[in-house]
C-alpha positions in Angstrom: 76.3 -96.1 -62.8 74.1 -96.1 -66.0 73.2 -99.7 -67.5 71.0 -100.8 -70.6 69.7 -103.3 -68.4 66.3 -102.8 -67.0 66.2 -105.6 -64.3 67.9 -104.2 -61.4 67.0 -105.2 -57.9 68.4 -103.3 -54.9 69.0 -104.7 -51.6 71.7 -105.7 -48.9 74.7 -107.9 -49.1 74.5 -111.0 -47.0 77.7 -113.1 -46.4 77.4 -116.3 -47.9 79.1 -119.8 -46.9 82.0 -118.8 -48.7 83.4 -115.3 -49.7 82.6 -116.2 -53.4 79.0 -116.5 -52.8 77.2 -113.2 -52.4 73.6 -113.4 -51.1 71.6 -110.0 -51.8 68.4 -109.6 -49.6 65.8 -107.9 -51.6 62.9 -107.3 -49.5 62.9 -110.9 -48.1 63.7 -112.6 -51.2 67.4 -113.8 -51.4 69.2 -113.7 -54.7 72.6 -115.5 -54.9 75.3 -114.5 -57.1 78.7 -116.7 -57.6 81.6 -114.1 -57.9 85.3 -114.4 -57.5 87.2 -113.4 -54.3 89.0 -110.8 -56.4 85.8 -109.5 -57.6 84.6 -109.3 -54.0 87.9 -107.3 -53.3 87.6 -104.8 -55.9 84.0 -104.2 -55.1 84.9 -103.7 -51.4 81.8 -105.4 -50.4 80.8 -107.1 -46.9 77.8 -108.2 -45.1 75.3 -105.4 -44.5 76.2 -103.4 -47.6 74.0 -102.0 -50.0 74.2 -103.5 -53.6 72.3 -104.2 -56.6 71.8 -107.2 -58.6 71.6 -106.7 -62.3 69.9 -109.5 -64.1 70.7 -110.1 -67.9 68.0 -112.6 -69.5 68.2 -113.3 -73.2 65.2 -115.3 -72.9 61.8 -115.1 -71.6 59.7 -118.2 -71.4 56.0 -118.5 -70.7 54.4 -121.5 -69.1 51.0 -122.5 -68.7 49.3 -125.6 -66.8 
């Protein structure tokens, strides 16, 4: 898979409360994505599978104080 995005985190799928909430455990930090049941079926993912979280951010904010 080739992407222009540079923010890709690899981890393992953790089953959420419903099949549409996919939790990805990335070295102890959990990232959650809401996807459709159809998308889960199309991807063929289940708990324990390896997957990647691709993060698209159009803004970067800096805060101080």
